[in-house]
C-alpha positions in Angstrom: -8.0 14.8 -16.4 -7.3 18.5 -17.3 -8.9 20.2 -14.3 -9.7 17.9 -11.4 -12.2 19.0 -8.9 -10.6 20.9 -6.0 -11.7 19.6 -2.6 -13.9 21.9 -0.5 -11.3 21.9 2.3 -8.7 23.4 -0.1 -11.1 26.0 -1.4 -11.9 27.1 2.2 -8.2 27.4 3.0 -7.5 29.6 -0.1 -10.5 31.8 0.5 -12.6 30.3 -2.4 -10.8 32.1 -5.2 -13.4 31.0 -7.8 -16.2 32.5 -5.7 -18.4 29.6 -6.5 -21.1 28.7 -3.8 -19.8 26.1 -1.3 -21.8 24.0 1.1 -22.1 25.5 4.6 -20.1 23.8 7.3 -23.4 22.8 9.0 -24.4 20.8 5.8 -21.6 18.3 6.4 -22.9 14.8 6.2 -22.8 12.7 9.3 -21.6 9.2 8.7 -21.5 6.3 11.1 -18.0 5.1 11.0 -15.8 2.8 13.0 -13.9 -0.3 12.2 -15.7 -3.5 11.4 -14.5 -6.9 10.5 -14.8 -8.2 6.9 -18.0 -9.9 5.9 -16.1 -12.9 4.5 -12.5 -14.0 5.1 -9.9 -12.2 3.0 -6.5 -13.2 1.8 -3.4 -11.1 2.6 -3.8 -8.4 -0.1 -7.5 -7.9 0.6 -6.9 -7.8 4.4 -4.2 -5.2 3.9 -6.6 -3.0 1.9 -9.3 -3.5 4.6 -6.9 -2.5 7.4 -5.6 0.5 5.5 -9.1 1.7 4.6 -10.1 1.8 8.2 -6.9 3.5 9.3 -7.0 6.2 6.5 -10.7 6.4 5.6 -12.5 5.6 8.8 -13.7 9.2 9.1 -15.9 8.9 5.9 -16.3 5.2 5.3 -19.6 4.1 6.7 -19.6 0.9 8.6 -23.3 0.4 7.7 -23.4 1.2 3.9 -19.8 1.1 2.5 -18.6 -2.2 3.7 -20.1 -4.3 0.9 -18.3 -2.2 -1.7 -15.1 -2.4 0.4 -15.5 -6.2 0.7 -15.9 -6.6 -3.0 -12.9 -4.4 -3.7 -10.8 -6.3 -1.2 -11.8 -9.6 -2.8 -10.9 -8.1 -6.2 -7.5 -7.2 -4.9 -7.1 -10.9 -3.7 -8.0 -12.0 -7.2 -5.5 -9.5 -8.7 -2.8 -11.2 -6.7 -3.8 -14.6 -8.0 -3.7 -13.3 -11.5 -0.3 -11.7 -11.0 1.0 -15.1 -9.8 -0.5 -16.8 -12.9 1.2 -14.1 -15.0 4.6 -15.0 -13.5 4.0 -18.7 -14.4 2.7 -17.8 -18.0 4.0 -14.3 -18.9 2.8 -14.5 -22.5 -0.8 -15.6 -21.7 -2.9 -12.8 -23.2 -6.1 -13.9 -21.4 -4.4 -13.4 -18.0 -3.0 -10.0 -19.1 -6.5 -8.9 -20.2 -8.2 -10.2 -17.0 -5.5 -8.5 -14.9 -6.0 -5.2 -16.7 -9.8 -5.4 -16.2 -9.6 -6.2 -12.5 -7.1 -3.4 -12.0 -9.5 -0.9 -13.7 -12.4 -2.2 -11.5 -10.3 -1.8 -8.3 -9.3 1.8 -9.2 -12.9 2.6 -9.9 -14.1 1.1 -6.7 -11.4 3.0 -4.7 -12.7 6.2 -6.3 -16.3 5.3 -5.4 -15.1 4.8 -1.8 -13.7 8.3 -1.9 -9.9 7.7 -1.8 -9.0 10.8 -3.9 -9.8 14.4 -3.0 -11.8 14.9 -6.2 -13.8 11.8 -5.5 -14.6 12.8 -1.9 -15.7 16.2 -3.3 -17.9 14.5 -5.9 -19.4 12.3 -3.3 -20.8 15.4 -1.6 -18.5 15.2 1.4 -18.2 19.0 2.0 -15.2 18.6 4.3 -13.6 15.8 6.1 -12.9 17.0 9.6 -11.4 15.1 12.5 -12.2 16.2 16.0 -9.8 18.8 17.3 -7.9 18.1 20.5 -10.1 20.7 22.2 -13.3 19.0 21.1 -11.9 15.6 22.3 -11.0 17.1 25.7 -14.4 18.8 26.1 -16.2 15.5 25.3 -14.1 13.6 27.8 -14.6 16.1 30.6 -18.2 17.1 29.7 
């Protein structure tokens, strides 16, 4: 990728050197987040992904709409581990190699759809990902 999209947060920090129109801060999309449990049980690799997504992406991952794609991606990761084990047992089996390459490509695509790169978050229309400041948290607690 020659010129990946620069996230809106970075453009704001640098003063928008390209002078292209940017979304107003008031146009940020509100997403219902928060950790939820997997829809179906996951193996170790899938559960690790699930846990890391909700620790890193809980600000923008919707617990209402994104969990189905996340579940599918976590299950794909579990299948990837099974294929990797099969590859250890039969390292010259071309069909296993091809299936492994296909599932890795699908996993990478799904992680992009879930917004786990700055350019993908920007393409998703997430103007900025902002966590609450300490001042906002204190005002909400006291207010």
